[in-house]
C-alpha positions in Angstrom: 9.7 -28.8 0.3 7.9 -26.2 -1.8 11.1 -24.9 -3.5 11.5 -28.4 -5.0 8.0 -28.2 -6.5 7.0 -27.9 -10.2 5.4 -24.6 -9.4 8.5 -23.1 -7.8 10.6 -24.3 -10.7 8.2 -22.6 -13.2 8.4 -19.2 -11.5 12.2 -19.5 -11.0 12.6 -20.2 -14.7 10.4 -17.2 -15.6 12.2 -14.8 -13.2 15.7 -16.1 -13.7 18.1 -13.4 -12.4 15.7 -10.5 -13.2 15.4 -7.7 -10.7 12.7 -5.1 -9.8 13.4 -1.9 -11.7 13.2 0.5 -8.8 14.6 -1.5 -5.9 16.9 -3.9 -7.8 15.6 -6.8 -5.5 15.6 -10.1 -7.4 12.1 -10.9 -8.5 12.2 -14.4 -7.0 12.7 -12.8 -3.5 8.9 -11.9 -3.6 8.1 -15.6 -3.9 10.7 -16.7 -1.3 9.5 -14.1 1.2 5.8 -15.0 0.5 6.6 -18.6 1.2 8.2 -17.7 4.6 5.0 -15.9 5.5 2.8 -18.7 4.3 4.8 -21.2 6.4 4.6 -18.9 9.4 0.8 -18.7 9.2 0.4 -22.4 8.6 -0.8 -22.2 5.0 -1.4 -25.4 3.1 1.1 -26.8 0.6 -1.4 -26.1 -2.1 -1.6 -22.4 -1.1 2.2 -22.2 -1.1 2.4 -23.8 -4.6 -0.3 -21.5 -5.9 1.5 -18.5 -4.5 4.5 -19.5 -6.6 2.4 -19.4 -9.7 0.4 -16.3 -9.0 2.7 -13.9 -11.0 2.3 -16.1 -14.1 -1.5 -15.8 -14.1 -2.3 -12.5 -12.4 -2.1 -9.7 -14.9 -4.0 -10.0 -18.2 -0.9 -10.3 -20.4 0.6 -13.1 -18.2 -2.8 -14.8 -18.0 -3.2 -14.8 -21.7 0.4 -16.1 -22.3 0.3 -18.8 -19.6 -3.3 -20.1 -19.3 -2.7 -22.7 -22.0 0.4 -23.9 -20.1 -1.3 -24.7 -16.8 -0.7 -28.5 -17.0 3.0 -27.7 -17.5 3.0 -25.3 -14.5 1.2 -27.6 -12.1 -0.1 -31.2 -12.0 -2.7 -30.2 -9.4 -6.0 -28.7 -10.5 -6.6 -27.4 -6.9 -3.4 -25.4 -7.1 -4.5 -23.9 -10.5 -7.9 -23.1 -9.0 -6.3 -21.3 -6.1 -4.1 -19.3 -8.4 -7.1 -18.2 -10.5 -9.2 -17.3 -7.5 -6.2 -15.3 -6.2 -6.2 -13.5 -9.6 -9.9 -12.7 -9.3 -9.7 -11.3 -5.7 -6.5 -9.4 -6.0 -7.4 -7.8 -9.3 -10.7 -6.6 -8.0 -8.9 -4.4 -5.5 -5.8 -3.1 -7.2 -4.1 0.1 -6.0 -5.5 1.9 -9.0 -9.0 1.5 -7.7 -10.4 4.1 -5.2 -10.9 2.2 -2.0 -12.8 4.2 0.6 -12.4 1.6 3.4 -11.3 -1.9 4.0 -14.9 -3.0 3.5 -14.5 -2.2 -0.2 -12.1 -5.2 -0.5 -13.9 -8.5 -1.1 -12.1 -11.5 0.2 -12.2 -15.0 -1.1 -14.5 -17.6 0.4 -11.4 -19.8 0.3 -9.1 -19.6 3.3 -6.1 -20.7 1.2 -6.5 -17.7 -1.1 -6.8 -15.3 1.8 -3.6 -16.8 3.2 -1.9 -16.1 -0.2 -3.2 -12.5 0.0 -1.7 -12.1 3.5 1.7 -13.3 2.3 1.5 -11.0 -0.8 0.4 -7.8 1.1 2.8 -8.2 4.0 5.7 -8.8 1.6 4.7 -6.0 -0.7 4.1 -3.5 2.2 7.5 -4.4 3.7 9.2 -3.7 0.3 7.2 -0.6 -0.2 8.3 0.8 3.2 11.9 -0.1 2.5 12.3 1.0 -1.1 9.4 3.3 -2.1 7.7 5.2 0.7 8.2 8.9 0.2 9.9 8.5 -3.1 7.3 6.7 -5.3 5.0 9.1 -7.1 2.0 7.3 -5.7 3.5 6.9 -2.2 0.5 8.2 -0.2 -2.0 6.1 -2.2 0.1 2.9 -1.9 0.6 3.5 1.9 -3.2 3.7 2.4 -3.7 0.7 0.0 -1.5 -1.6 2.0 -3.1 -0.4 5.3 -6.6 -1.2 4.0 -5.6 -4.6 2.7 -4.0 -5.6 6.0 -7.0 -4.3 7.9 -9.3 -6.3 5.7 -7.2 -9.4 6.1 -7.2 -9.1 9.9 -3.5 -8.5 10.1 -2.9 -6.1 13.0 0.2 -3.8 13.3 1.9 -6.2 15.8 1.2 -9.2 13.6 2.4 -7.4 10.5 5.7 -6.6 12.3 6.0 -10.2 13.4 5.5 -11.5 9.9 7.7 -8.9 8.2 10.5 -9.7 10.6 10.6 -13.2 9.1 11.6 -11.8 5.7 15.0 -11.6 4.2 16.9 -8.4 4.8 
């Protein structure tokens, strides 16, 4: 079970009881929801464990703070490699970048990383629609951003609805 893994324990320690500033949703909910999606799409255990770690290595500040701790975060070099590849692909197409079309988003050659991206973008879009659409200062940009990512990842509107329905309410 992934929630008993070293990787899940690491992110649970990091997040504790902290909540997102705008929505007040517990930060660990992003991981829990992502794991539900990864399970639903049949992602590997390694992808699920790497998904747990992705917030600890994604942005530059977290990356600098945690890179030297990777052996503490996971005992599996494949999991660390997936986490770093996720960082590379996700950061290349952030919402601050002007994306003209889904083709502007370069996916990973690694299926496991693309599975992680599906989990992340479905979960983030669902939270965006529930908590931020229409009220966030960048609402229109974020709405388009998530649409482009899901299109690029091959997640149709019906598939998005199916996966989003699996998430906690």
